[in-house]
C-alpha positions as CSV (number, residue, x, y, z in Angstrom):
1,X,78.9,-25.6,204.2
2,X,76.8,-23.2,203.9
3,X,77.5,-20.8,200.6
4,X,78.3,-17.6,201.5
5,X,76.8,-14.9,199.5
6,X,78.7,-11.3,198.5
7,X,76.9,-9.5,201.2
8,X,77.7,-11.8,203.7
9,X,81.7,-12.1,202.9
10,X,81.8,-8.3,203.1
11,X,80.2,-8.2,206.2
12,X,82.3,-10.6,207.8
13,X,85.7,-8.3,206.8
14,X,83.7,-5.7,208.2
15,X,82.4,-7.1,211.4
16,X,85.8,-8.5,211.9
17,X,87.7,-4.7,211.8
18,X,85.2,-3.6,213.7
19,X,85.8,-6.5,216.6
20,X,89.8,-6.2,216.3
21,X,89.4,-2.7,216.8
22,X,86.8,-2.1,219.1
23,X,86.3,-5.6,221.3
24,X,88.8,-5.7,224.1
25,X,87.4,-9.8,224.1
26,X,88.5,-10.4,220.4
27,X,91.5,-12.5,220.3
28,X,93.5,-9.6,218.0
29,X,92.6,-6.7,220.0
30,X,95.9,-6.3,221.4
31,X,97.6,-6.1,217.7
32,X,94.6,-3.3,216.8
33,X,92.6,-1.9,219.0
34,X,94.7,-1.9,222.0
35,X,97.6,-0.4,219.3
36,X,95.2,2.6,218.6
37,X,94.1,1.2,215.2
38,X,90.5,2.6,214.6
39,X,88.2,2.6,211.3
40,X,87.0,5.8,210.2
41,X,83.9,7.0,211.4
42,X,82.2,6.2,208.1
43,X,83.1,2.9,208.0
44,X,81.2,2.7,211.4
45,X,78.4,2.4,208.9
46,X,78.4,-1.4,207.1
47,X,76.4,0.3,204.2
48,X,79.0,2.7,203.5
49,X,81.8,0.5,204.1
50,X,80.2,-2.2,201.5
51,X,79.9,0.4,199.0
52,X,83.8,1.4,199.3
53,X,84.6,-2.3,198.9
54,X,82.4,-2.8,195.8
55,X,83.7,0.6,194.1
56,X,87.4,-0.5,194.7
57,X,87.5,-4.3,193.1
58,X,86.6,-6.6,196.3
59,X,86.2,-9.8,195.3
60,X,85.8,-13.5,196.7
61,X,89.6,-14.5,198.0
62,X,90.5,-10.9,198.6
63,X,91.1,-9.8,202.1
64,X,91.4,-6.4,203.4
65,X,94.5,-4.6,203.7
66,X,96.0,-1.5,205.7
67,X,98.7,0.1,203.4
68,X,100.5,1.5,206.1
69,X,100.5,-0.4,209.3
70,X,100.5,2.6,211.8
71,X,97.4,3.8,210.4
72,X,93.4,2.6,210.7
73,X,91.1,1.4,208.6
74,X,89.9,4.2,205.9
75,X,89.6,4.4,202.6
76,X,93.3,6.2,202.0
77,X,94.7,3.7,204.0
78,X,93.0,0.3,202.8
79,X,92.8,-1.8,200.0
80,X,92.1,-5.2,198.5
81,X,95.2,-7.7,198.5
82,X,95.4,-11.2,198.3
83,X,97.1,-13.3,201.2
84,X,100.1,-13.7,200.0
85,X,100.0,-9.9,199.0
86,X,98.9,-8.8,202.4
87,X,101.7,-11.1,204.7
88,X,104.5,-9.1,203.3
89,X,102.8,-6.0,204.2
90,X,103.5,-6.8,208.0
91,X,105.5,-4.2,210.2
92,X,109.1,-4.9,209.9
93,X,109.0,-6.5,206.7
94,X,108.0,-4.3,204.3
95,X,109.4,-1.2,204.7
96,X,109.5,0.2,201.2
97,X,108.3,3.1,199.2
98,X,107.0,4.2,195.9
99,X,110.4,6.5,195.8
100,X,112.8,3.3,196.9
101,X,110.6,1.6,194.2
102,X,111.6,3.3,191.5
103,X,115.2,3.0,192.5
104,X,115.1,-0.5,192.7
105,X,113.8,-0.7,189.0
106,X,116.3,1.3,187.9
107,X,119.5,0.2,189.2
108,X,118.0,-3.4,188.6
109,X,117.3,-2.3,184.8
110,X,121.2,-1.0,185.1
111,X,122.4,-4.6,185.6
112,X,124.6,-6.1,187.9
113,X,123.1,-6.3,190.7
114,X,120.6,-9.2,192.0
115,X,117.4,-9.3,193.7
116,X,119.1,-10.2,197.5
117,X,122.1,-7.3,196.5
118,X,119.1,-4.9,196.2
119,X,116.9,-6.2,199.0
120,X,120.4,-5.8,201.3
121,X,120.8,-2.6,200.2
122,X,117.4,-1.0,200.6
123,X,116.4,-3.7,203.8
124,X,113.8,-5.2,202.6
125,X,112.9,-8.7,201.2
126,X,114.5,-9.9,198.2
127,X,111.2,-11.2,197.6
128,X,109.6,-8.1,197.3
129,X,112.6,-6.9,195.3
130,X,111.0,-9.4,192.5
131,X,107.9,-7.6,193.1
132,X,108.7,-4.6,192.4
133,X,110.7,-5.8,189.4
134,X,107.9,-7.6,187.8
135,X,105.5,-4.8,188.5
136,X,103.1,-6.6,191.0
137,X,103.9,-4.1,194.1
138,X,104.6,-0.3,193.9
139,X,103.4,0.3,190.3
140,X,103.9,3.5,188.6
141,X,100.4,5.0,188.0
């Protein structure tokens, strides 16, 4: 297997999002381009995307993740995430917000409630509640 350089990983990521959003022959187009998920004009130029990637903490093993899955690929809506983190950001799976996360932390700190009970109350998976409590997701800035 050929060794990839950092540039190749970043390029493959960029090419992948462009294909998903703009190539109707791409197997994932139906989930992206057909649903009006687009790439910001700035990122249509690979060099701009690469600069953003390097400035925002890209490293091998991370994938690009849209924070709000109803919006497209642009700097304010994208981050680098592990596959596990990204899998928790699927439509219908993750309906939390920073405000809900703050409330969950307060309720948990007061005691007497489990991850499962909080998940049920806020209509999110209990594993997300655990990640919120541990500060993995929705960290207060």
